[in-house]
N, C-alpha and C positions, 0 to 999 in steps of 0.2 A: 188523103183520099177523101173524095166526096161521094155521097150517094143521095139520090132523090127518091122520095116516096110520097104517096098520097097522105093526106091528113086524116088517116084512119088510126084507130087505137091499136090495131094489130101489129103492123110492122115496126112502129117506132120503139116499143119496149125491146123487141128483138135486137134491133141495131144498137140500142143503148147497152144491152147486155153484152154485146160484142165490142164495146169500148168506144162507140161513136157518141158524139154529143150534138145537140141541135145547133146548127149554125145560123140559119135564117129560113124564111119561107118565101116562095114566089106566089104572090096573091093571084087568085083566079086562074091558075095554070090550066086546070082540067076543064074549066068553062071555055077558055079561049082557044084551046088546042084540040078539042075533040067535039065532033058534031053531036054525039049522043051523050047523055049523062052516064057517068061511071059510078057504080055503087060497090061498096065493100062493107060487109057486115051490116047491111041495111042503111048505111050512111053514104050520102052522095059525096064524092071527092070533089073538092073545090080548089084548095091550095096545095102546092107541092112543098113538102118539108125537106130541107137540105140538111143532112147530117155530115159531120166531119170526123176524121180520125187521123192522127199523126202516126207515121210508121217509125 
């Protein structure tokens, strides 16, 4: 199973606690695919972090 999330410090520890591990990142995803900047916790999202988990 794969899940993608922003490069924010909030969701990544949650997914890791659920057994996911970081697989890779998609550089500049939020810059290229959204017209307006997206912020989470005061930080602009730039890269998408992909996490994986085996069933």
